[in-house]
C-alpha positions as CSV (number, residue, x, y, z in Angstrom):
1,M,74.4,-63.4,-86.9
2,F,75.0,-66.2,-84.4
3,G,72.9,-69.2,-83.8
4,M,73.1,-72.9,-83.3
5,V,73.7,-73.7,-86.9
6,R,77.2,-72.6,-87.8
7,P,78.4,-74.5,-90.9
8,C,81.9,-74.4,-92.1
9,T,82.3,-73.8,-95.8
10,H,85.1,-76.4,-95.9
11,R,82.5,-79.0,-94.8
12,L,79.7,-77.8,-97.0
13,G,81.6,-78.0,-100.3
14,E,81.3,-75.5,-103.1
15,R,77.7,-76.2,-104.1
16,L,76.1,-76.2,-100.7
17,T,78.1,-73.2,-99.6
18,A,76.7,-71.3,-102.6
19,Q,73.2,-72.3,-101.5
20,W,73.9,-71.4,-97.9
21,M,75.2,-67.9,-98.8
22,A,72.2,-67.4,-101.1
23,H,69.9,-67.8,-98.1
24,L,72.0,-65.8,-95.8
25,C,72.2,-62.8,-98.2
26,G,68.5,-63.3,-99.0
27,L,67.5,-63.0,-95.4
28,C,69.7,-59.9,-94.9
29,L,68.2,-58.2,-98.0
30,A,64.7,-59.2,-97.0
31,L,65.2,-57.6,-93.6
32,R,66.5,-54.4,-95.3
33,G,63.6,-54.3,-97.7
34,Q,61.1,-54.9,-94.9
35,A,62.3,-52.7,-92.1
36,G,65.3,-50.6,-93.3
37,Q,69.0,-50.8,-93.3
38,F,69.4,-51.2,-89.5
39,A,67.2,-54.3,-89.4
40,R,70.0,-56.2,-91.2
41,V,71.7,-56.5,-87.8
42,V,69.2,-59.1,-86.8
43,T,70.3,-61.5,-89.6
44,N,70.9,-64.8,-87.9
45,Y,72.0,-68.3,-88.9
46,D,69.0,-70.1,-87.3
47,G,66.4,-67.8,-88.9
48,L,67.6,-68.6,-92.4
49,V,66.9,-72.3,-91.8
50,I,63.2,-71.3,-92.6
51,S,64.3,-70.1,-96.0
52,V,66.4,-73.2,-96.6
53,L,63.4,-75.5,-95.7
54,T,61.1,-73.6,-98.1
55,E,63.5,-73.9,-101.0
56,A,64.3,-77.6,-100.1
57,Q,60.6,-78.4,-100.6
58,A,59.7,-76.1,-103.5
59,G,63.0,-76.1,-105.5
60,A,65.2,-73.1,-106.1
61,E,63.4,-72.1,-109.3
62,R,59.9,-72.0,-107.7
63,A,61.1,-70.7,-104.4
64,G,62.7,-67.6,-106.1
65,R,66.2,-66.3,-106.7
66,R,67.6,-63.0,-108.0
67,R,70.9,-61.5,-108.8
68,A,71.9,-59.1,-106.0
69,G,74.3,-56.2,-106.5
70,P,77.8,-55.8,-104.9
71,C,77.9,-55.9,-101.1
72,A,80.9,-55.1,-98.8
73,L,80.3,-58.3,-96.8
74,R,80.7,-60.3,-100.0
75,G,83.9,-58.5,-101.0
76,M,81.9,-56.2,-103.4
77,R,80.8,-59.2,-105.4
78,R,77.4,-59.9,-107.0
79,A,75.6,-63.0,-106.0
80,S,72.5,-65.1,-106.5
81,V,70.2,-64.7,-103.4
82,A,67.0,-66.2,-102.2
83,E,64.1,-63.7,-102.6
84,G,60.9,-65.7,-102.3
85,D,58.3,-66.3,-99.6
86,G,60.8,-68.4,-97.6
87,A,63.1,-65.4,-97.2
88,R,60.2,-63.1,-96.3
89,L,59.0,-65.6,-93.7
90,A,62.5,-65.9,-92.2
91,A,62.6,-62.1,-92.1
92,A,59.3,-61.9,-90.3
93,V,60.3,-64.4,-87.7
94,S,63.7,-62.8,-87.2
95,L,62.1,-59.3,-86.7
96,I,59.6,-60.5,-84.1
97,L,62.1,-62.5,-82.1
98,A,64.7,-59.7,-82.3
99,S,62.1,-57.2,-81.0
100,A,61.4,-59.5,-78.0
101,K,65.1,-59.9,-77.3
102,T,65.6,-56.1,-77.4
103,R,62.8,-55.6,-74.9
104,D,64.4,-58.2,-72.7
105,H,67.7,-56.3,-72.7
106,V,65.9,-53.0,-72.0
107,T,64.0,-54.6,-69.1
108,D,67.3,-56.0,-67.7
109,Q,69.0,-52.7,-68.3
110,D,71.9,-54.3,-70.0
111,G,74.9,-52.1,-70.8
112,L,74.0,-48.8,-72.4
113,L,70.3,-49.7,-72.1
114,A,70.5,-48.8,-68.5
115,H,70.4,-45.1,-69.7
116,R,66.9,-43.8,-70.4
117,P,67.6,-42.1,-73.8
118,V,69.2,-45.3,-75.2
119,A,66.5,-47.5,-73.7
120,A,63.8,-45.3,-75.3
121,A,65.5,-45.5,-78.7
122,A,65.7,-49.3,-78.3
123,R,62.0,-49.5,-77.5
124,R,61.2,-47.5,-80.6
125,I,63.3,-49.8,-82.8
126,A,61.7,-52.8,-81.2
127,G,58.3,-51.3,-82.0
128,V,59.2,-50.8,-85.6
129,W,60.4,-54.4,-85.8
130,D,57.2,-55.7,-84.3
131,K,55.1,-53.8,-86.8
132,E,57.2,-54.7,-89.8
133,G,57.5,-58.3,-88.7
134,A,53.7,-58.6,-88.5
135,R,53.4,-57.0,-91.9
136,A,55.9,-59.4,-93.4
137,G,54.2,-62.4,-91.9
138,A,50.8,-61.3,-93.2
139,G,52.3,-61.0,-96.6
140,V,53.1,-64.7,-96.7
141,G,50.0,-65.8,-94.8
142,F,51.7,-66.3,-91.4
143,D,50.1,-65.1,-88.2
144,T,53.0,-63.7,-86.1
145,A,50.6,-63.5,-83.1
146,L,51.7,-67.2,-82.6
147,L,55.3,-66.0,-82.0
148,V,54.3,-63.0,-80.0
149,G,52.0,-65.1,-77.8
150,A,54.8,-67.6,-77.1
151,V,57.2,-64.8,-76.2
152,E,54.7,-63.2,-73.8
153,R,54.0,-66.5,-72.1
154,Q,57.7,-67.3,-71.4
155,P,58.1,-65.0,-68.4
156,G,55.1,-66.5,-66.7
157,V,56.3,-70.0,-67.3
158,E,59.7,-69.1,-65.9
159,A,58.1,-67.5,-62.8
160,L,56.3,-70.7,-62.0
161,A,59.3,-73.0,-62.5
162,G,61.2,-74.3,-59.5
163,P,63.1,-77.4,-58.3
164,G,61.4,-80.4,-59.8
165,T,59.7,-78.6,-62.6
166,P,60.1,-80.6,-65.8
167,L,62.6,-78.7,-68.0
168,L,60.4,-79.3,-71.0
169,A,57.7,-77.2,-69.4
170,V,60.1,-74.2,-69.6
171,T,61.0,-74.9,-73.2
172,E,57.4,-75.2,-74.4
173,P,56.8,-71.6,-75.6
174,T,59.9,-71.7,-77.7
175,E,59.0,-75.1,-79.1
176,T,55.5,-73.8,-80.0
177,A,56.9,-70.8,-81.9
178,T,59.4,-72.7,-83.9
179,A,57.0,-75.4,-84.7
180,A,54.6,-72.9,-86.3
181,A,57.3,-71.3,-88.4
182,F,58.7,-74.6,-89.7
183,A,55.2,-75.9,-90.5
184,H,54.3,-72.8,-92.5
185,T,57.2,-73.5,-94.9
186,A,55.2,-76.6,-96.1
187,H,52.3,-74.3,-97.0
188,L,54.5,-71.8,-98.8
189,A,56.0,-74.7,-100.8
190,G,52.6,-76.1,-101.7
191,I,53.2,-79.4,-99.9
192,P,50.7,-79.4,-97.0
193,G,51.5,-83.0,-96.2
194,N,54.9,-81.8,-94.9
195,A,53.4,-79.6,-92.3
196,A,53.1,-82.2,-89.5
197,P,56.6,-83.6,-89.8
198,L,58.1,-80.1,-90.1
199,A,56.2,-78.9,-87.1
200,E,57.7,-81.7,-85.1
201,A,61.2,-80.8,-86.5
202,G,60.5,-77.2,-85.5
203,R,59.3,-78.1,-82.1
204,L,62.5,-80.0,-81.4
205,F,64.7,-77.3,-83.0
206,G,63.2,-74.8,-80.5
207,R,63.8,-77.2,-77.7
208,L,67.5,-77.4,-78.7
209,A,67.8,-73.7,-79.0
210,H,66.5,-73.2,-75.4
211,L,68.5,-76.1,-74.0
212,L,71.9,-75.1,-75.6
213,D,71.4,-71.5,-74.6
214,A,70.8,-72.6,-71.0
215,V,73.8,-74.9,-71.0
216,E,76.2,-72.3,-72.5
217,D,75.0,-69.5,-70.1
218,Q,74.7,-71.5,-66.9
219,E,78.0,-70.5,-65.3
220,K,77.6,-66.8,-66.4
221,D,74.1,-66.7,-65.1
222,A,75.1,-68.2,-61.8
223,A,77.8,-65.5,-61.4
224,S,75.5,-62.7,-62.2
225,G,72.4,-64.0,-60.4
226,A,70.4,-64.3,-63.6
227,W,67.6,-66.8,-64.1
228,N,68.7,-70.1,-65.8
229,P,66.3,-73.0,-66.6
230,L,68.8,-75.7,-65.6
231,T,69.6,-74.1,-62.3
232,A,66.0,-73.1,-61.5
233,T,64.6,-76.6,-62.2
234,G,67.6,-78.4,-60.7
235,T,68.1,-80.3,-64.0
236,P,71.5,-82.0,-64.2
237,R,73.6,-81.4,-67.3
238,A,73.5,-85.2,-68.0
239,E,69.7,-85.0,-68.3
240,A,70.0,-81.9,-70.5
241,R,72.4,-83.8,-72.7
242,R,69.9,-86.7,-72.9
243,L,67.1,-84.4,-74.0
244,A,69.4,-82.8,-76.6
245,A,70.3,-86.2,-78.0
246,D,66.6,-87.2,-78.2
247,A,65.8,-83.9,-79.9
248,L,68.5,-84.5,-82.5
249,H,67.2,-88.0,-83.2
250,G,63.6,-86.7,-83.5
251,I,64.6,-84.0,-86.0
252,R,66.3,-86.6,-88.2
253,L,63.2,-88.8,-88.1
254,A,60.9,-85.9,-88.9
255,L,63.0,-84.9,-91.9
256,D,62.9,-88.4,-93.2
257,E,59.1,-88.2,-93.2
258,A,59.0,-85.0,-95.2
259,E,59.0,-84.7,-99.0
260,F,61.8,-82.6,-100.4
261,T,62.8,-81.6,-103.9
262,D,66.4,-81.2,-102.8
263,G,66.9,-81.7,-99.1
264,R,70.7,-81.9,-98.9
265,L,71.4,-78.5,-97.4
266,A,68.5,-78.9,-94.9
267,H,69.8,-82.3,-93.9
268,V,73.3,-81.0,-93.4
269,L,72.2,-78.1,-91.3
270,L,69.5,-79.8,-89.2
271,V,71.2,-83.1,-88.6
272,H,75.0,-82.7,-88.9
273,E,75.5,-79.1,-87.9
274,L,73.0,-79.3,-85.0
275,G,74.9,-82.3,-83.8
276,R,78.1,-80.3,-83.8
277,S,76.3,-77.5,-81.9
278,V,75.3,-79.9,-79.2
279,E,78.9,-81.1,-78.9
280,R,80.1,-77.5,-78.7
281,A,77.6,-76.6,-75.9
282,F,78.6,-79.6,-73.8
283,G,82.3,-79.3,-74.5
284,E,82.6,-82.5,-76.5
285,E,83.7,-81.4,-79.9
286,R,87.4,-81.5,-79.2
287,H,87.0,-85.1,-78.0
288,R,85.4,-86.3,-81.3
289,H,88.3,-88.6,-82.1
290,G,88.4,-90.5,-78.9
291,A,89.6,-88.2,-76.0
292,E,87.7,-88.4,-72.8
293,A,84.4,-86.5,-73.1
294,Y,84.4,-84.5,-69.9
295,G,88.0,-84.2,-68.7
296,P,89.8,-80.9,-68.4
297,A,91.4,-79.4,-71.4
298,P,95.1,-80.3,-71.8
299,G,97.4,-77.7,-70.6
300,N,94.7,-75.6,-68.8
301,P,95.6,-75.5,-65.1
302,Y,92.4,-73.6,-64.3
303,A,90.0,-76.2,-65.7
304,P,87.9,-78.1,-63.2
305,G,89.5,-81.3,-62.2
306,A,93.0,-80.3,-63.5
307,P,95.9,-81.7,-61.5
308,P,97.7,-79.2,-59.2
309,H,100.5,-77.2,-60.8
310,P,103.9,-78.7,-59.8
311,G,105.1,-75.4,-58.4
312,G,102.2,-75.0,-56.0
313,P,99.2,-72.6,-56.0
314,G,101.4,-69.5,-55.8
315,D,103.3,-70.1,-59.1
316,L,100.4,-69.2,-61.4
317,P,98.4,-66.0,-61.5
318,P,94.6,-66.3,-61.0
319,P,92.5,-66.4,-64.2
320,P,91.2,-63.1,-65.4
321,P,87.7,-62.2,-64.2
322,P,85.0,-62.5,-66.9
323,R,84.4,-59.2,-68.8
324,E,81.1,-57.5,-68.7
325,P,79.0,-58.2,-71.8
326,R,78.4,-55.3,-74.2
327,G,75.0,-53.8,-74.6
328,L,72.9,-54.2,-77.8
329,I,74.0,-51.2,-79.7
330,P,77.8,-51.3,-79.0
331,G,77.7,-55.1,-79.7
332,C,76.0,-54.4,-83.1
333,L,78.8,-51.9,-84.0
334,V,81.5,-54.3,-83.0
335,F,79.8,-57.1,-84.9
336,V,79.7,-55.0,-88.1
337,G,83.4,-54.3,-87.8
338,M,84.2,-58.0,-87.2
339,A,82.0,-59.1,-90.1
340,C,83.7,-56.7,-92.5
341,T,87.1,-57.9,-91.5
342,C,86.3,-61.7,-91.6
343,Q,87.4,-62.1,-87.9
344,M,84.5,-64.6,-87.4
345,C,85.6,-67.0,-90.1
346,C,88.7,-68.7,-88.8
347,G,90.6,-69.0,-85.5
348,T,89.0,-67.6,-82.4
349,Y,87.4,-64.2,-81.7
350,E,85.6,-62.3,-78.9
351,G,81.8,-62.4,-79.1
352,P,80.5,-58.9,-80.0
353,W,77.9,-59.0,-77.3
354,S,78.9,-61.7,-74.8
355,R,82.7,-61.0,-75.0
356,R,83.4,-64.7,-74.6
357,R,85.9,-66.4,-76.7
358,R,84.3,-68.3,-79.6
359,D,85.6,-70.5,-82.4
360,G,85.4,-69.2,-85.9
361,M,83.3,-71.0,-88.5
362,C,86.3,-72.7,-90.0
363,K,88.0,-73.5,-86.6
364,S,86.6,-77.0,-86.4
365,C,87.4,-78.2,-89.9
366,G,89.2,-81.5,-90.2
367,D,86.5,-84.1,-89.3
368,C,85.4,-87.4,-90.9
369,C,83.6,-85.8,-93.8
370,E,86.9,-84.6,-95.4
371,C,87.5,-88.2,-96.4
372,C,85.1,-88.0,-99.3
373,S,82.8,-85.5,-101.1
374,C,79.7,-86.5,-99.1
375,C,77.0,-84.0,-98.5
376,S,77.8,-82.0,-101.7
377,D,78.0,-82.0,-105.5
378,G,75.5,-84.5,-106.6
379,C,75.4,-87.3,-104.1
380,Q,72.8,-88.3,-101.6
381,C,74.0,-86.8,-98.3
382,C,76.6,-89.1,-96.7
383,E,75.3,-92.2,-98.5
384,C,78.4,-92.2,-100.7
385,C,80.8,-93.4,-98.0
386,G,80.8,-94.8,-94.5
387,C,82.2,-91.8,-92.7
388,C,78.9,-90.6,-91.3
389,D,76.1,-92.3,-89.5
390,C,73.3,-91.3,-91.8
């Protein structure tokens, strides 16, 4: 369910929240229809951007909506959900990438996957997802071999990377895969002229996904000895931050070149929310209103650079050691329980797989866009006031 794009419903407003949930539920139901109930666990926020882009170009009526039955995750309420080719393409991409991720966990023997019976079951599930993802892709005219090829090239690219290797050489397979998926939404919507700018937006989206994952995992990877692109190539975080800023700017320019029937939700997700994701990854979001960008968190005596505690080093207990991440299947079970109890909406919670503390979707509310109704309910996104930089 996680991803870079984590919008807060308070920021989206009622209209865009309804659209967002239509795509989220549509992807979930498309996964169930394509590969069975268990496939719904691979529903992810980033994958549904493909569905959003398709509808933004074609319009909701042409893209396809239907009335879905009650669902426990919606409080047993009915809802209008996306059901067209965009949702099916999003499901195909999600299945292929989830299959690759599952195989990675099996290869690394993460958690319960170190046990042969569990690993064998996971391989069978990944095989089903591969097959059904390819079938779903073929149903909307998308060759998932592009995604599979990118995934298969990634280990070889990483094996050749070392100090001095350009970081963008490592992110290239991910960029290629996301560029193909984004560009295909233009063909589904019947606007082939959008293919080139959306391919560029997709390429940069993939770059950001790889960069932010590397930044967020760098310390954990260093502790466990796992491979990390920033560490392996010797790329400073400042350079990674510059590349992220360039990618954000490029995505915005690419979206400006594309033709949309209603591009407000796509703009909010791919411009505003991606910007927030970059800030979260680099620890900047809490400094949005003028605090120093890279200083230690107030009141945290264990943060790097924090002043010594007045009582001396013996007065405070050492910070608790990081907890081992959960395996794929236990994490999925924990996720379902957390989703059903809305623990991921507000406050903080422990990541089902990583076991790291995370902010809920509504944790970061209270920013500049609360000063007006921009980005929702009938205005051109953020042009109605001066609170945003659009």
